Structures are given as structure tokens and as C-alpha cells.
C-alpha positions in Angstrom: -3.9 12.8 15.7 -3.9 16.1 18.5 -6.2 13.6 21.2 -3.7 11.2 20.5 -0.8 14.1 21.7 -2.6 14.7 25.0 -2.5 11.1 25.9 -6.0 10.0 24.8 -5.6 6.5 24.3 -9.1 5.9 22.9 -8.0 8.7 20.0 -5.0 7.0 19.2 -7.1 4.0 18.9 -9.3 5.4 16.5 -6.6 6.0 14.5 -5.4 2.4 14.0 -8.6 1.3 13.6 -9.1 4.0 10.6 -6.0 3.4 9.0 -4.4 0.1 9.9 -6.4 -1.9 7.4 -5.6 0.5 4.5 -2.1 0.8 5.9 -1.5 -2.9 5.7 -2.9 -3.4 2.2 -0.1 -0.6 1.5 2.2 -2.4 2.6 1.7 -5.4 1.2 2.0 -4.2 -2.4 5.6 -3.5 -1.4 6.8 -6.5 1.0 4.9 -9.3 -0.7 3.3 -10.9 2.8 1.0 -10.1 4.8 2.3 -11.0 7.5 5.5 -8.5 7.2 2.9 -5.9 6.1 0.6 -6.0 8.8 4.3 -6.3 11.2 5.4 -3.0 9.4 2.0 -1.4 10.3 2.4 -1.8 13.5 5.9 -0.9 13.5 4.4 2.4 11.9 2.2 3.1 14.7 4.3 2.3 17.4 6.5 4.9 16.2 3.9 7.7 15.8 2.9 6.7 19.5 6.2 7.6 20.5 6.9 10.4 18.6 3.6 12.0 19.6 4.4 14.7 21.2 6.3 16.0 18.2 3.3 15.9 15.7 3.0 19.1 13.8 -0.5 19.3 11.7 1.2 21.3 9.0 -0.9 18.6 6.3 -3.6 16.0 6.5 -2.6 13.8 9.2 -3.0 10.6 6.0 0.1 12.6 4.3 2.0 12.1 7.2 1.2 8.6 8.5 2.3 7.5 4.8 4.9 9.3 4.6 6.5 7.2 7.9 4.8 4.0 6.1 6.4 4.4 3.3 9.6 5.2 4.5 9.2 2.0 6.4 8.3 0.2 3.1 10.7 1.5 1.2 13.5 0.6 4.4 11.8 -2.8 4.2 12.6 -3.1 0.2 15.9 -1.9 0.3 16.9 -4.8 2.3 16.4 -7.1 -0.7 14.6 -10.2 1.1 11.2 -9.3 -0.7 12.4 -8.5 -4.8 10.1 -10.7 -6.6 7.8 -12.0 -4.8 4.3 -11.7 -5.7 0.8 -12.6 -3.7 -2.6 -12.9 -4.4 -4.6 -10.0 -4.6 -7.3 -12.2 -2.8 -7.9 -11.2 0.6 -6.4 -14.0 3.1 -8.3 -17.0 4.8 -9.5 -16.6 7.9 -8.3 -18.8 10.8 -11.8 -20.4 10.0 -11.3 -21.4 6.4 -12.5 -19.7 3.3 -15.6 -17.7 3.7 -18.7 -19.4 2.0 -20.1 -18.9 -1.3 -23.6 -18.2 -2.4 -24.9 -19.1 -5.5 -25.6 -16.2 -7.8 -27.2 -16.4 -11.2 -25.0 -13.3 -12.5 -21.3 -14.7 -10.7 -18.6 -15.3 -12.8 -17.9 -18.7 -14.3 -15.0 -20.4 -12.5 -12.5 -19.3 -15.9 -13.4 -15.8 -15.6 -12.3 -15.7 -12.1 -8.8 -18.0 -12.9 -8.2 -15.4 -15.5 -8.6 -12.1 -13.4 -6.7 -13.5 -11.1 -3.8 -14.4 -13.5 -4.7 -10.7 -14.4 -4.4 -9.8 -11.0 -1.0 -11.6 -10.6 0.7 -10.1 -13.9 -0.2 -6.8 -12.5 1.3 -7.3 -9.0 4.2 -9.1 -10.4 4.7 -5.6 -12.7 4.5 -3.7 -9.7 6.4 -5.4 -8.0 9.5 -5.0 -10.4 9.0 -1.5 -10.5 11.7 0.8 -8.6 10.6 1.1 -5.3 10.0 5.1 -5.7 8.3 4.7 -9.0 6.0 2.0 -6.8 5.3 4.1 -4.2 4.2 7.6 -6.2 2.1 5.2 -8.1 0.0 3.6 -4.9 -0.1 6.6 -3.6 -1.7 8.0 -6.4 -3.5 5.6 -7.9 -4.4 3.6 -5.4 -4.1 5.7 -1.9 -5.9 8.4 -4.3 -3.5 11.1 -2.8 -2.8 14.1 -4.7 0.5 14.5 -6.6 1.6 17.3 -3.6 0.6 15.0 -1.2 2.2 12.4 -2.4 5.8 14.6 -2.6 4.7 15.3 0.7 4.8 11.7 1.7 8.3 10.9 -0.2 9.9 14.2 0.7 10.6 15.4 -3.2 9.3 18.0 -5.4 5.7 18.1 -7.5 7.6 17.6 -10.6 9.7 14.7 -9.2 6.3 12.9 -8.3 4.9 13.3 -11.9 7.9 11.8 -13.4 7.8 9.2 -11.0 4.3 8.5 -11.8 4.8 9.2 -15.4 7.2 6.5 -15.8 5.7 4.0 -13.6 2.1 4.3 -15.7 4.4 4.1 -18.8 6.3 0.8 -17.3 3.0 -1.2 -16.3 1.3 0.0 -19.5 4.1 -1.3 -21.8 5.1 -4.8 -19.1 1.4 -5.6 -19.5 1.1 -5.0 -23.1 4.5 -6.8 -24.1 2.4 -10.4 -22.1 -0.7 -10.0 -24.2 1.5 -10.1 -27.4 
């Protein structure tokens, strides 16, 4: 980022290549749309590019980046347009159609794949139903692997608030998934 601050376009492109896909996956958890998640990532990187001269390396770059992305996602979700939408956890097919599959003797059966997809969709639905702050804290801590301190910085809240958000989200997800099994 420091090189990008000095107007090194190659450095900025490298940041986009390094973080673009994982930010899109993170954003897709919020908005439920691959296309809108991609647009949000572009908006985030445009914002970063426009404000690159104000960047001050007080923490890891990824923490700062996810703070901007989280704020963009939270703003998008607050618009209400995405409430309740759920997408598959499977990656989208390319324009050329689905990737060719190679037979594997140890591959899962069709029934196992279907059950796995249904489980993924149930998890997605439960995550989508969480309050936005809880969802953000849970995704940053458990999916993106951020420390609680980094999550607190990304969400602009206290460490104890992050612990509470992650705990409440975890309990809610566990309870709702257990209710569905019963």
C-alpha cells in the first residue's frame, strides 16, 4: 500500500489481485449476489485508490481494507434489498459452462453432494438472518481468520463487543441449525 501511495500502479494492481477474490467472497456472504459483491469490491478499491494518500499504516493493511469493505457491506445490507436472499456456496459457473468433472473412485455420491449443498444453503440462510454486526464479526473472525483485535478495529468497536458479537452469532447459528435437525 505504501508503494500505491507513491502512485505505483503496479503495486495497486497487486493489491487488487491479492485481495479482490477474498473480498468478493466476504461481500457475497452479506449481499447474496455474486455480481453485487463484485461491484462492492470495485467500489472499495476505487475508494482506496482515491484516498490512498491519506493511508497511515497503523495496523495491518488487511485490517484497514476489511474495515472499508465491512462498512460498504453493512451500508448495502442496511438498504434492505438483500434481506433473506441466499445463494449457493458453490462457485459460479464460468461463461463457458460448468467446469468438466473427472471421475473419482472416492468421489461423493449424488445424494451426498445434494445433502452437502442443502447443508450449505441452510448455513447461508442462518448467516443471512443474523444481525449485520454479528454476521460481520463472525465472518471476519471465523472465516477470514482475523484476530479479535483486528475485528474490533475493522468494525470500529471494542474488543469486548467483538467477543460478545462472535459469541452471540455462534450460539444463534448453533441453535438454529440444531432446531432444523430436530
